[in-house]
Residue frames as a rotation matrix with the C-alpha (Angstrom) as fourth column:
MET 1
0.126 0.990 -0.064 97.69
-0.385 -0.011 -0.923 -35.75
-0.914 0.141 0.380 34.83
SER 2
-0.091 -0.105 0.990 97.10
0.644 0.752 0.139 -37.89
-0.759 0.651 -0.001 31.76
HIS 3
-0.827 -0.275 -0.490 97.90
-0.192 -0.682 0.705 -36.08
-0.528 0.677 0.512 28.50
MET 4
-0.825 0.555 0.101 95.09
0.370 0.396 0.841 -38.00
0.427 0.731 -0.532 26.81
ARG 5
-0.077 0.828 -0.556 92.57
0.987 -0.015 -0.159 -37.00
-0.140 -0.561 -0.816 29.49
GLU 6
-0.305 -0.105 -0.947 93.57
0.209 -0.977 0.042 -33.35
-0.929 -0.185 0.320 29.13
LYS 7
-0.984 -0.070 -0.166 93.16
-0.147 -0.219 0.965 -33.59
-0.104 0.973 0.205 25.35
ALA 8
-0.518 0.855 -0.028 89.67
0.776 0.484 0.405 -35.08
0.359 0.188 -0.914 25.82
ALA 9
0.058 0.522 -0.851 88.70
0.793 -0.542 -0.278 -32.13
-0.606 -0.659 -0.445 28.01
GLN 10
-0.531 -0.340 -0.776 90.06
-0.133 -0.871 0.472 -29.69
-0.837 0.354 0.418 25.40
GLY 11
0.518 0.774 -0.365 88.33
-0.565 -0.010 -0.825 -31.45
-0.642 0.633 0.432 22.51
ILE 12
-0.271 -0.550 0.790 89.29
0.251 0.752 0.610 -34.43
-0.929 0.363 -0.066 20.38
GLN 13
0.357 0.307 -0.882 89.61
-0.693 -0.546 -0.471 -33.72
-0.626 0.780 0.018 16.66
ALA 14
0.971 -0.073 0.227 90.18
0.214 0.691 -0.690 -35.64
-0.107 0.719 0.687 13.43
GLY 15
0.501 -0.860 0.099 93.90
-0.130 -0.188 -0.974 -36.18
0.856 0.475 -0.206 13.01
ASP 16
0.324 -0.371 0.871 94.64
-0.946 -0.145 0.290 -36.58
0.019 -0.917 -0.397 16.71
VAL 17
0.249 -0.353 -0.902 96.92
-0.166 0.902 -0.399 -39.55
0.954 0.249 0.166 17.40
PHE 18
0.456 -0.051 0.889 97.25
-0.890 -0.010 0.456 -41.40
-0.014 -0.999 -0.051 20.72
THR 19
0.172 -0.521 -0.836 99.79
-0.327 0.771 -0.547 -44.12
0.929 0.367 -0.038 21.48
VAL 20
0.560 -0.110 0.821 100.34
-0.792 0.220 0.570 -46.60
-0.243 -0.969 0.036 24.30
THR 21
0.001 -0.655 -0.756 103.03
-0.579 0.616 -0.534 -49.27
0.815 0.439 -0.378 24.57
ARG 22
0.481 0.216 0.850 103.05
-0.844 0.376 0.382 -52.39
-0.237 -0.901 0.363 26.68
THR 23
-0.534 -0.610 -0.586 105.06
-0.640 0.744 -0.190 -55.59
0.552 0.273 -0.788 27.17
PHE 24
0.510 0.853 0.115 102.92
-0.774 0.396 0.495 -58.60
0.376 -0.341 0.861 28.05
SER 25
-0.610 -0.673 0.418 103.85
-0.791 0.551 -0.267 -61.43
-0.051 -0.494 -0.868 30.42
GLN 26
-0.668 0.344 -0.660 102.66
0.049 0.905 0.422 -65.00
0.743 0.250 -0.621 30.63
GLU 27
-0.805 0.351 -0.478 101.10
0.546 0.126 -0.828 -64.21
-0.231 -0.928 -0.293 34.02
GLU 28
-0.620 0.596 -0.510 98.92
-0.522 -0.799 -0.299 -61.50
-0.586 0.082 0.806 32.46
THR 29
-0.511 0.421 -0.749 97.71
-0.663 0.362 0.655 -63.93
0.547 0.832 0.095 29.82
GLU 30
-0.730 0.234 -0.642 96.89
0.447 0.874 -0.190 -66.51
0.516 -0.426 -0.743 32.47
ALA 31
-0.762 0.466 -0.450 95.00
0.236 -0.447 -0.863 -63.91
-0.603 -0.763 0.231 34.51
PHE 32
-0.541 0.564 -0.624 93.10
-0.816 -0.532 0.226 -62.82
-0.205 0.631 0.748 31.39
GLY 33
-0.622 0.266 -0.736 92.23
-0.244 0.828 0.506 -66.43
0.744 0.494 -0.450 30.66
HIS 34
-0.777 0.337 -0.531 90.86
0.629 0.446 -0.637 -66.90
0.022 -0.829 -0.559 34.17
LEU 35
-0.687 0.514 -0.513 88.86
-0.182 -0.806 -0.563 -63.69
-0.703 -0.293 0.648 33.94
THR 36
-0.294 0.561 -0.774 87.33
-0.950 -0.263 0.171 -64.53
-0.108 0.785 0.610 30.55
LYS 37
0.277 0.299 0.913 87.28
-0.352 0.916 -0.194 -68.33
-0.894 -0.267 0.359 30.98
ASP 38
0.806 -0.125 -0.578 89.21
-0.563 0.135 -0.815 -68.64
0.180 0.983 0.038 27.68
TYR 39
0.288 -0.686 0.668 91.33
-0.473 0.505 0.722 -71.73
-0.832 -0.524 -0.179 28.18
ASN 40
0.937 -0.044 -0.345 92.23
-0.315 0.316 -0.895 -72.33
0.149 0.948 0.282 24.54
PRO 41
0.750 -0.656 0.086 95.30
0.489 0.637 0.595 -74.59
-0.446 -0.404 0.799 24.66
VAL 42
0.408 -0.642 0.649 97.29
0.659 -0.285 -0.696 -72.30
0.632 0.712 0.307 22.31
HIS 43
0.464 -0.191 0.865 97.73
-0.457 -0.888 0.049 -70.05
0.759 -0.418 -0.500 25.36
TYR 44
0.551 -0.100 0.828 98.74
-0.812 0.163 0.560 -72.80
-0.191 -0.981 0.009 27.83
ASP 45
0.612 -0.214 0.762 100.01
0.089 0.975 0.203 -75.95
-0.786 -0.056 0.615 26.08
ARG 46
-0.113 -0.775 -0.622 103.24
-0.653 -0.414 0.634 -75.73
-0.749 0.478 -0.459 24.06
GLU 47
-0.764 -0.144 0.629 102.58
0.263 0.821 0.507 -78.97
-0.589 0.553 -0.589 22.19
PHE 48
0.199 0.931 0.306 99.13
0.810 0.020 -0.587 -77.78
-0.552 0.365 -0.750 21.11
ALA 49
0.560 -0.060 -0.826 100.48
-0.247 -0.964 -0.097 -74.35
-0.791 0.259 -0.555 20.11
GLY 50
-0.528 -0.841 -0.112 103.12
-0.439 0.158 0.884 -76.12
-0.726 0.517 -0.453 17.99
ILE 51
-0.496 0.442 0.748 100.50
0.680 0.733 0.019 -78.28
-0.540 0.518 -0.664 16.29
LYS 52
0.607 0.787 -0.110 98.64
0.598 -0.544 -0.589 -75.06
-0.523 0.292 -0.801 15.40
GLY 53
0.469 -0.497 0.730 101.82
0.750 -0.213 -0.627 -73.67
0.467 0.841 0.273 13.83
PHE 54
0.830 -0.182 0.528 103.07
-0.357 -0.900 0.250 -71.40
0.430 -0.396 -0.812 16.60
PRO 55
-0.004 -0.929 -0.370 106.69
0.032 0.369 -0.929 -71.68
0.999 -0.015 0.029 17.79
GLN 56
-0.940 -0.233 -0.248 105.59
0.252 0.013 -0.968 -70.85
0.229 -0.972 0.047 21.33
LEU 57
-0.193 0.906 -0.377 102.51
0.936 0.054 -0.349 -70.02
-0.296 -0.420 -0.858 23.40
ILE 58
-0.615 0.054 0.787 100.55
0.428 -0.815 0.391 -66.97
0.662 0.577 0.478 22.23
LEU 59
-0.929 0.340 -0.143 98.67
-0.092 -0.589 -0.803 -64.24
-0.358 -0.733 0.579 24.06
HIS 60
-0.053 0.977 0.206 94.92
0.807 0.164 -0.568 -64.05
-0.588 0.136 -0.797 23.95
GLY 61
-0.459 -0.101 0.883 94.06
0.789 -0.503 0.353 -61.84
0.408 0.858 0.311 20.98
LEU 62
0.509 0.751 0.422 91.60
0.443 -0.648 0.619 -59.79
0.738 -0.128 -0.663 22.98
LEU 63
0.533 -0.447 -0.718 94.23
0.697 -0.249 0.672 -59.14
-0.480 -0.859 0.179 25.66
THR 64
-0.615 -0.760 0.210 96.34
0.726 -0.442 0.528 -57.47
-0.308 0.477 0.823 22.98
ALA 65
-0.325 0.571 0.754 93.32
0.617 -0.477 0.627 -55.78
0.717 0.668 -0.198 21.40
GLY 66
0.558 0.627 -0.544 92.27
0.801 -0.236 0.550 -54.54
0.216 -0.743 -0.634 24.83
MET 67
-0.490 -0.791 -0.367 95.11
0.835 -0.547 0.066 -52.03
-0.253 -0.274 0.928 24.82
VAL 68
-0.568 0.344 0.748 92.70
0.341 -0.728 0.594 -49.70
0.749 0.592 0.296 23.04
CYS 69
0.465 0.779 -0.420 90.73
0.704 -0.038 0.709 -49.59
0.537 -0.626 -0.566 26.31
GLU 70
-0.129 -0.579 -0.805 93.50
0.882 -0.439 0.174 -47.55
-0.454 -0.687 0.567 27.92
VAL 71
-0.947 -0.202 0.248 93.26
0.307 -0.791 0.529 -44.96
0.089 0.577 0.812 25.16
GLY 72
-0.262 0.937 0.230 89.46
0.332 -0.136 0.933 -45.02
0.906 0.321 -0.276 25.09
GLY 73
0.377 0.401 -0.835 89.22
0.897 0.065 0.436 -44.78
0.229 -0.914 -0.335 28.86
GLN 74
-0.452 -0.626 -0.635 91.63
0.735 -0.665 0.132 -41.88
-0.505 -0.408 0.761 29.08
LEU 75
-0.967 0.117 0.226 89.72
0.077 -0.712 0.698 -40.08
0.242 0.693 0.679 26.32
ALA 76
-0.551 0.831 0.078 86.35
-0.181 -0.027 -0.983 -40.85
-0.815 -0.556 0.165 27.97
TRP 77
-0.632 0.263 -0.729 85.39
-0.748 0.040 0.662 -42.36
0.203 0.964 0.172 24.59
LEU 78
-0.080 0.697 0.713 82.16
-0.486 0.597 -0.638 -44.34
-0.870 -0.398 0.291 24.81
ALA 79
-0.892 -0.354 -0.282 82.70
-0.416 0.396 0.818 -47.00
-0.178 0.847 -0.500 22.15
THR 80
0.184 0.979 0.087 79.68
-0.743 0.196 -0.640 -48.22
-0.643 0.053 0.764 20.21
ALA 81
0.996 0.082 -0.018 81.52
-0.074 0.749 -0.659 -50.43
-0.040 0.658 0.752 17.72
MET 82
0.063 -0.998 0.004 84.94
-0.794 -0.048 0.606 -52.08
-0.604 -0.041 -0.796 17.40
GLU 83
0.982 0.145 -0.120 86.22
-0.188 0.735 -0.652 -54.34
-0.006 0.662 0.749 14.64
PHE 84
0.228 -0.943 0.244 89.50
-0.666 0.033 0.746 -56.24
-0.711 -0.332 -0.620 15.05
ARG 85
0.873 -0.149 -0.464 91.64
-0.275 0.635 -0.722 -58.14
0.403 0.758 0.514 12.55
PHE 86
0.607 -0.668 0.431 94.26
-0.332 0.279 0.901 -60.37
-0.722 -0.690 -0.052 14.12
ARG 87
0.790 -0.300 -0.535 97.20
-0.581 -0.084 -0.810 -60.44
0.197 0.950 -0.240 11.71
ARG 88
-0.099 -0.868 -0.487 100.11
-0.235 0.496 -0.836 -62.04
0.967 0.032 -0.253 13.61
PRO 89
0.565 0.256 -0.784 100.50
0.622 0.492 0.609 -63.85
0.541 -0.832 0.119 16.91
VAL 90
0.313 -0.472 0.824 101.77
-0.657 -0.735 -0.171 -61.99
0.686 -0.488 -0.540 19.95
PHE 91
0.228 -0.374 -0.899 104.16
0.452 0.858 -0.243 -63.87
0.862 -0.351 0.365 22.22
PHE 92
0.865 -0.001 -0.502 105.05
0.488 -0.230 0.842 -63.40
-0.116 -0.973 -0.198 25.89
GLY 93
-0.001 -0.903 -0.429 107.65
0.626 -0.335 0.704 -60.66
-0.780 -0.268 0.566 26.19
ASP 94
-0.272 -0.028 0.962 106.61
0.893 -0.379 0.241 -58.91
0.358 0.925 0.128 22.96
THR 95
-0.588 0.102 -0.802 106.35
0.328 -0.877 -0.351 -55.14
-0.739 -0.470 0.482 23.25
ILE 96
-0.194 0.666 0.721 103.22
0.976 0.058 0.210 -53.91
0.098 0.744 -0.661 21.52
THR 97
-0.894 -0.001 -0.449 102.47
0.052 -0.993 -0.103 -50.33
-0.446 -0.116 0.888 20.50
CYS 98
-0.089 0.942 0.323 98.82
0.969 0.156 -0.189 -49.42
-0.229 0.296 -0.927 19.98
THR 99
-0.933 -0.233 -0.273 98.30
0.151 -0.945 0.289 -46.29
-0.325 0.228 0.918 17.88
VAL 100
0.025 0.995 0.094 94.83
0.874 0.024 -0.485 -44.75
-0.485 0.094 -0.869 17.64
THR 101
-0.963 -0.268 0.008 94.30
0.229 -0.806 0.546 -42.20
-0.140 0.527 0.838 14.88
VAL 102
-0.121 0.954 -0.274 91.04
0.294 -0.229 -0.928 -40.25
-0.948 -0.193 -0.253 15.02
THR 103
-0.750 -0.152 0.643 89.65
0.646 0.033 0.762 -40.08
-0.137 0.988 0.073 11.47
SER 104
-0.436 0.628 0.645 86.48
0.146 -0.658 0.739 -38.07
0.888 0.416 0.195 12.08
VAL 105
-0.674 0.364 -0.643 84.54
0.673 -0.057 -0.738 -36.27
-0.305 -0.930 -0.207 14.80
ASP 106
-0.203 0.653 0.730 81.22
0.594 -0.510 0.622 -34.52
0.779 0.560 -0.284 14.21
GLN 107
-0.423 0.038 0.905 79.76
-0.398 -0.905 -0.148 -31.63
0.814 -0.423 0.398 16.22
ARG 108
0.646 0.728 0.229 77.85
-0.563 0.253 0.787 -34.04
0.515 -0.637 0.574 18.49
GLY 109
0.038 -0.742 0.669 81.04
-0.948 0.185 0.260 -35.90
-0.317 -0.644 -0.696 19.37
TRP 110
0.853 0.205 0.480 80.46
-0.056 0.950 -0.306 -39.02
-0.519 0.234 0.822 17.26
ALA 111
0.195 -0.920 -0.339 83.93
-0.908 -0.300 0.293 -40.16
-0.372 0.251 -0.894 16.30
LYS 112
0.998 -0.047 -0.037 85.72
0.027 0.906 -0.423 -42.82
0.054 0.421 0.905 14.27
ALA 113
0.328 -0.942 0.064 89.29
-0.843 -0.262 0.469 -44.05
-0.425 -0.208 -0.881 14.52
GLU 114
0.665 -0.343 -0.664 91.75
-0.214 0.764 -0.609 -46.42
0.715 0.547 0.435 12.90
VAL 115
0.640 -0.442 0.629 93.85
-0.665 0.091 0.741 -48.47
-0.385 -0.892 -0.236 15.31
VAL 116
0.570 -0.553 -0.608 97.13
-0.267 0.575 -0.773 -50.22
0.777 0.603 0.180 14.52
TYR 117
0.807 -0.351 0.475 99.05
-0.390 0.287 0.875 -52.50
-0.443 -0.891 0.094 16.88
THR 118
0.565 -0.695 -0.444 102.70
-0.391 0.248 -0.886 -53.21
0.726 0.675 -0.132 16.07
ASN 119
0.874 -0.364 -0.321 105.30
0.483 0.591 0.646 -55.38
-0.045 -0.720 0.693 17.77
GLN 120
0.517 -0.747 -0.419 108.87
-0.036 -0.508 0.861 -54.43
-0.855 -0.430 -0.289 18.59
ARG 121
-0.473 -0.668 0.575 109.91
0.558 0.277 0.782 -55.40
-0.681 0.691 0.242 15.03
GLY 122
-0.686 0.263 -0.679 107.39
-0.494 -0.853 0.169 -52.98
-0.535 0.451 0.714 13.50
GLU 123
-0.913 0.392 -0.116 105.12
0.186 0.651 0.736 -55.80
0.364 0.650 -0.667 12.30
VAL 124
-0.351 0.878 0.325 101.38
-0.874 -0.432 0.224 -55.16
0.337 -0.206 0.919 12.40
VAL 125
-0.999 0.003 -0.053 99.85
0.025 0.910 -0.414 -57.73
0.047 -0.415 -0.909 14.76
VAL 126
-0.191 0.979 -0.073 96.31
0.873 0.136 -0.468 -56.32
-0.448 -0.153 -0.881 14.98
SER 127
-0.965 0.070 0.253 94.41
0.048 -0.900 0.433 -53.67
0.258 0.430 0.865 13.05
ALA 128
-0.398 0.851 -0.344 91.09
0.869 0.229 -0.440 -52.25
-0.295 -0.473 -0.830 14.11
LYS 129
-0.581 0.377 0.721 88.41
0.085 -0.853 0.515 -49.66
0.809 0.360 0.464 13.61
MET 130
-0.515 0.501 -0.695 86.36
0.843 0.149 -0.517 -48.11
-0.156 -0.852 -0.499 16.34
GLU 131
-0.521 0.413 0.747 83.60
0.080 -0.848 0.524 -45.60
0.850 0.333 0.409 16.63
GLY 132
-0.026 0.549 -0.836 81.58
0.981 0.175 0.084 -44.02
0.192 -0.818 -0.543 19.36
GLN 133
0.744 0.427 0.514 81.08
0.312 -0.902 0.298 -40.82
0.591 -0.062 -0.805 21.28
VAL 134
-0.416 -0.877 -0.240 83.83
0.777 -0.206 -0.595 -38.58
0.472 -0.434 0.767 22.64
PRO 135
-0.150 0.391 -0.908 83.20
0.823 -0.460 -0.334 -35.82
-0.548 -0.797 -0.253 25.19
ARG 136
-0.650 0.082 0.756 81.38
0.433 -0.778 0.456 -32.78
0.625 0.624 0.470 23.88
GLY 137
0.040 0.751 0.659 79.38
-0.210 -0.639 0.740 -30.07
0.977 -0.168 0.132 25.60
GLU 138
0.649 0.361 0.670 78.19
-0.684 -0.108 0.721 -31.08
0.333 -0.926 0.177 29.07
SER 139
0.942 -0.321 -0.095 80.33
0.334 0.880 0.337 -34.23
-0.025 -0.350 0.937 29.27
GLN 140
0.140 -0.917 0.372 83.42
0.603 -0.219 -0.767 -32.26
0.785 0.332 0.523 28.22
GLU 141
0.102 -0.024 0.994 82.70
-0.532 -0.846 0.034 -29.69
0.841 -0.532 -0.099 30.95
ALA 142
0.916 0.269 0.296 82.21
-0.394 0.476 0.786 -32.46
0.071 -0.837 0.542 33.54
LEU 143
0.658 -0.744 -0.116 85.53
0.693 0.658 -0.293 -34.02
0.295 0.112 0.949 32.52
SER 144
-0.049 -0.660 0.750 87.24
0.144 -0.747 -0.649 -30.64
0.988 0.076 0.132 32.93
ARG 145
0.480 0.287 0.829 85.81
-0.735 -0.384 0.558 -30.37
0.478 -0.878 0.027 36.46
ARG 146
0.987 -0.149 -0.053 87.17
0.157 0.872 0.464 -33.83
-0.023 -0.467 0.884 37.31
LEU 147
0.261 -0.944 0.200 90.59
0.703 0.044 -0.710 -32.76
0.661 0.326 0.676 36.06
ASP 148
0.053 -0.180 0.982 90.40
-0.384 -0.912 -0.146 -29.65
0.922 -0.369 -0.118 38.25
GLN 149
0.750 0.293 0.594 89.78
-0.658 0.240 0.713 -32.03
0.066 -0.926 0.372 41.18
GLY 150
-0.220 -0.932 0.287 92.89
-0.889 0.312 0.334 -34.03
-0.401 -0.182 -0.898 40.27
ASP 151
0.065 0.329 -0.942 90.98
-0.759 0.630 0.167 -36.73
0.648 0.704 0.290 38.33
PRO 152
-0.073 -0.180 0.981 90.49
-0.984 0.175 -0.041 -38.70
-0.165 -0.968 -0.190 41.56
TYR 153
0.572 0.347 0.743 89.53
-0.337 0.926 -0.172 -42.10
-0.748 -0.152 0.647 40.07
ASN 154
0.917 -0.311 -0.250 92.22
-0.187 0.218 -0.958 -42.21
0.353 0.925 0.142 37.38
SER 155
0.753 -0.649 0.111 95.29
0.156 0.340 0.928 -44.13
-0.639 -0.681 0.357 38.52
LEU 156
0.331 -0.651 0.683 97.22
0.942 0.190 -0.276 -43.16
0.049 0.735 0.676 35.36
ASN 157
0.972 0.020 0.232 97.80
0.013 -0.999 0.032 -39.62
0.233 -0.028 -0.972 36.60
């Protein structure tokens, strides 16, 4: 069972930290491009990427930023706002760590978090803020019941 999902059922609090790590492939970027219809040549054309100052093709920024969706989904966090700052390019084969630090949660479950994405060299590639609603009360109880059932629709168990 997902540690993050269990924590969401117990209650997310300010100071909680959640981390996921992933290495991206060129195939994932191409699939993301097809899904979003983002065919910017910096993701597909080495000459164009070079003209833009990149030594190689780069990942779609939102593919990298989307790592926060794994954390948010496992926490059953209903995001209402996200703000991303893309600081460095991410290249195929880079290993990215996304760290979400909860900065506040009120009694209704409205929460805020700071998010930092670093590459395998410890360089910040993306920073972000997010806010929204985490499980409280009835939704927290419903999540606990799903966990008791084995969290049937969560393939990260």
